[in-house]
N, C-alpha and C positions, 0 to 999 in steps of 0.2 A: 626250542624257539630258535628263529632265525639269528644270524649273525649281523653284526652291525660294521659297516666300513669306517676307516678312519683316515681315509686318503685326504682330507681336508685339512689336517692338522700339520702347525708349525713344527720345526725341528724341535725347539723346547718344548711344546705340548706334548710331541711324541715321547719324552722322555717319562711323561707319566704313565704310559704303558709299560716302561721298562720297571718302574717302581711298583705298579700294580703286580705284573707278575713275578717279581722277586717275593711280594707279601704272599700272593697264592701258592709259589713254589715252596716258601719255607712252611705254610700251613698244612701242605701234604708230605712233609718228611716226616723221617722216622720218629724224630724227638722235638717236636716244634716248642720255641719257649713262649709264642702267643700263636692264636689261631684268627683267621680272617677268612671265614666262609664265604663271606661277600664278595672278596676279591677273587676267589676261587671261582664261584658263579661267573663274575664279569668277565673272566679271561676265557671261559667256556664260551661265550656268546660273542667275542670279539673275533672279527676277520682279520687278524694282522699276525705276520711272520715273527713269532719270538725267537728263532733259532739263534740271533745275537745275545739276546738276555739270556738266554739259557747256557752259553758260552762265558758270559762275563761274571765270573765269579767275584771278583772285587767289587764291582756294583752291586751285585745282589746280597753280599755279606754287608755293606755300608748300609744298606736300604732296612736290613735286618737291626743292626745296630742301632740305628737312628730311631727304628720305631721302638726298640725295647728301652732308650731312652726319653724319648718324648712320651710315650703312652703313661708312665707313672707319673710325669709333671702334669698331664693334662686330668688325669682322674684324679690326683691330688686336689687341683684346684676346683674341680667340680665337687669332690667332697666337703670341702671349708667353704665354697661359695655356693650354696644350692640355688637353683634357678638362674643361676647365670646366664649371660650370654656369650657364645662362642663365635668368635669369626675366622674361618679357616682359609688364609688367603692363599692363592696359587694351588688351589685345592686337587686339581686333576681328576683323577679316579678315586680320590682317597675315601677310604671307608671306615677313618678313624670315629665316626658318628655313631655306625653300626656297632663298633666294637666297644665303644664307652658308653653309650648312652644312659643316664641314670634315671630317666624317666621325667625329669624336670627342666633340664637343659634348653634352651632356645639356640640352635645351631644355623649358621650361615656358611655355605661353603661358596668362594669367591674365585671366580676365573675368567678369563679371556671369552667374549662370546662363541667361538668355535669350539672350545672345551666343553663350556655349559651346555650348549645346544647337543653335543655329544653324550652328556652326562645325564642330560634330561631324558634322552631317548633309552637310557639302560637303569636309571634311578629316579623314582617319583619324588617330587617333592613332598612334605608332609607339613603339620601343623607347626611342629617344633624345629622342622629340618628344610631349610629353604636355600635357594640357589642365587647367586648375585653374577650377572653376566657384565663385567666390566674389569677394565685394567686396575689393577692394585695403584697404579700411578694416577689415577683420575681421581681429584679430590673431592668430586661428588659422590662417590661410591658409598661413606657414611648414611647418606639421605636415605638409603634403602633398608636400613635398619631401623626397627621399630623397639619402643619401650626400652629408651638407654638410660633408665633409671637403676637399672641391672648392674651387677659387677659385670666387668666385660675382660674375656681374656681373648687375644689374638694370637693365632698360630701362623708362623711364616717359616713352613719347612720347603726345603729344597727350592728356594727362589733365589736368595741374595747373590749365590755364585754366579748367575746367570745376567745379573745386573751391573752396571756401572757404580762406583763409589757413590756418585752423586744421586743416583736414582734410589738405592739403599737409603740415603739421608732424606729425600724426599719422600718416600714411603713412609719412613719413622716420624716425619714432620706431620704427615697427614694424621696419623694416628693420634700424635700428641695434641693437635690443634682441635680434633673432632671428638675424640674419645678421651678426655682428660682423665686420669686415673686408672686407665687400662693397664693390665697385665699384658706383657708381649713375651711369647716365647719365638726366638728366631734362631735358625741354623746358620751357623757362620763356617765357612770353610777357611784354613789355614792358607796363608799366603802361598807358602812352599809348595802344597798340593795344588793350589789354584794354578801356579805357574809351571809346575812339572809333572803333577799326576796325569795320568791318563787311564780312562774307562773305555773301552772299546766299543761298548753299546751305546754310551753316549755321543761318541763321535761319529757312530754309524748313523745316527738319527740326525747328525748335522749340527749338534748343538756344541758349544765350547763355553769354558769357565771364564768368567771376567772378572770377578771380585773376590779378594781373599783379605783376611785380615789376621796379624800376629797376635793378638792377645784382647783380652777383654776391656781393659784398660784403654787401648787404642781404640777400638770399636766404640766405646761411648764417648771419647773425645773427639773424633771425626765425623760419626755419624749419628750418633745419639745422644747430643748435649744436653736434650730436654728431659732425660731420662734416669732413673736411679737403678744402679745395678744390683739386682737383688741376689742372683745367684749365678756362678759360672760353672757349667756342667759338662766336663769334657768327655767324649765318648770314650776315653781310655777308663773312667771310672766304671762304665758299663760294662768294658771289656773284664776288668778286675773282678766284678760282681760274678759274672757268668763263667768266667775262665780262669780261677785262682792261681793257677801253675803259670799263667802267663802275667799275672798282677807284678812280678819284679821288672818286667821290661817297660810296662807303663811308665815305671818312675824313671826311663832315661831320659834327658832331655830332648834329643831328637825326636823320638817318639811322641814326646808332649807336644813338640812344634808341628808336627803332621798331625795331629788329631784334630777333627773336627767337633765342634761344641755347641751345645744350647744355650744362648745366653737368656737369662729371666730379667725382664727390664720392667720397671715401673713409670709411666708417662706421670709428668707433671699433674698434681692433683687439680689445678686450675689453670686455665689460660686466661689471660686479663678479660678477655670480653665474656668469660663465664663468672666473673667475680660479681656477683650480684646476690642480694639476700635470697630471692627466689631458688636459684641454680645451687646454691650451696646449702639450702636447708635441706632437710630429708624426712618427711612425715612419717615414713615406716619406723623410723627410730627415735621421733618425736625431738628432733633436735632441730632448731630453729636459728638462723644467722639473723639477728635482727635488723642491725643497721651496719652502714658503712659512711666512713667522711666521704662527702661529695666530691671534693677536689682531687681525687687520687689519680695519678698518673699511671702509666703502664707498670712501671717499677713498683709504684705503692700498690697496685692492685694484685700482682704476682706476689708481693709479700704479704699483703692482708690475705689472699687466697691460701698460701702456704700455713698461716697458721690457723685460718679457720678449718681446713682440712686437718691439721693435727688435733685442734680442738674436738671435732666432730669424731675422729677416728679413735680418739681414747675415749669419748663416751660412748660412743658403740662397742668399744673392747671390754668396758666395765658392765655394759647390758649384757653382752653376750657370754663373757668370761669362757671362752672356748680354746685359749691357750694360743691363739694365732695373732702374734704382734708383727706380722710382716709388712702391713700395710704401715702402721703406726712408724715403723725404722726407717720408712721412706721419706718421712717429713720431720724427723725429731733426731737429735743427736746429742751427745755430750750431757752436761750436766740434766737437761730437761728429760732425756730418754733414761737417765738411769735414777732419776726420782719417780717416773712414772713406772719402770720396771719392778723398783721396790714395792710401791704401792700396790701395783697389780698382782704382784707375788703374795703380800699381804691379805688381799681379798682373796685368791686362790687358797691360801692356807685355812682361812677361816670359813669357805663356802658361800662367800658374800657375792651380791651383784648389785647393780643399780637399776632401779625403776623409775618412771615417771618423766616429766617434760624439762627439757634442757634448752637454754638459748644464750647467745654471745651477742655484745655488740662491740665492735671495734670503735675505739674514740680516736685513736691518733696513729699514724705510720709515719716515721721519720729515718732517712739513710743518714748515718753517722758523717759527719764532716770529715774530709781526710782520709776516709775510710769507706770506701764504695762497696765492700764487701760485708759489711755490718750494719744492721737495723735494729731500731727499738720502736716498740708500739706499746699502746694501751689499750685494754680490753676489759669490759664487765661482763662476767659469768653470772647467770641467773640459774640458781640451783633451788629456789624456794619450793619447787614443786617436784623434787626428787626425793627418793629414800633409798638408803642401803637396807636389802633385805637378806635372809638366808635362804638355801636352798629350798627350804620348807615354807619360804614365803613370810617368815616371822619377822618383824623389826629387829635390826641388828644393834640398834641402840648408836648408831654414829649421827653425830649433831653437824650435817652438811647442808641443810636446808636455809641456806643464805645467798645474798648476792658478793662477789669476791672482784675487787678491782686488781687487775694482774699487770706487770709489767713484763713484756716477753722481748727476749733477745732473739735475733735471727742472724747467720752467717749465711755466707755465699761460697759455695764450693767451688775452688779455683779449678778442678778438672771438668768438672760435670757442666759449671754454671748454674746449679740449682740450689734455692734457698732452703735452709734448713732451721727449725727451732732449736736453739741451743741452750736457753734457759727461760723459766716461766716462774717468776716470782711473785707471791701475794703480797699486796701492797696496803690492802684495806678490806674489813668486812663490814657488810651493809652500808656502804657508802656510795654506793651509785643507784 
């Protein structure tokens, strides 16, 4: 097969060839910790001088380390969200789809037009694997995604360090606005390494690092205020797992400050423009948002959206009973989550789950006078068409088929600026 030229690529785009070579080289090593046959094949077809990539062990080891960190996170998401959509931003010649495809995922690889042009010459699109030629900072790229009723995972690997801080914020704002509720895996370089670290092959490609961040808390505060931080996964954790003898070194403060990390974030469940009964309902789980007050401003819509998201997610958790409460934790805290967790554990212990049709109607939303960080709302939950059943399909004898009037309290997290359900009180039965 003939080789393909790469002379038209930008300096940052050329770094994708370096990471591709690193994965191929690791695959051909004596004891690989992952294999990437597609990367090996692509390297053999490319007309490019990889001499510097072969000499830059720091860069190559970093690629292997982030692959060993990211792949399990992506595979775990695919396992717990079957049939989801993945958007791989700044994909380059990444072959993660080929490594992790579960036969159900719909996968989009997004990058600049010159990169996608080369990628399409080397790798054909498929029914579940497609490419998008666009800048990640173009607010219209989500228009090319189909069937966004699915769970969405966004991967941002090897990009943020080449952007300015304002550009990182712009990218995350696009995702939060257009893909509410999406989970984001983003690689973040520590500021110390961004300022003083050097990788010969990256410099040889003409690229440079422009963004770094000292901590997960700082990242969320400065560029991801519309997100909930689910997990902070430093690369040192991966080092300790694969090299136990080096584990004590990873505990040193300086090593921690020099470690890259993958931050796992969850975008706000609902943007104000998405707070409509139609968009908040989910026919697949038989959940219906019946109605909202007509006079809600943007803040009121945001609050109502967070409550409906929590209501829908808890309903879907009781239907699935798969042990995954990560989404519920993004919208619920304090007393409300403790009550839910206790009830969920009781259902688990008894082998119960819920079936049927469930709906809610938001009656009123008000922000507390003198405390802009607290809100109260009333809602009616209609559970008359649901039942609690055992794993064998037998009725569990739980009398839950009623309407319930509820008073919900929400608080606004000062650091992230996001609303969370803090308490949920039943104030009436069959009164709405």
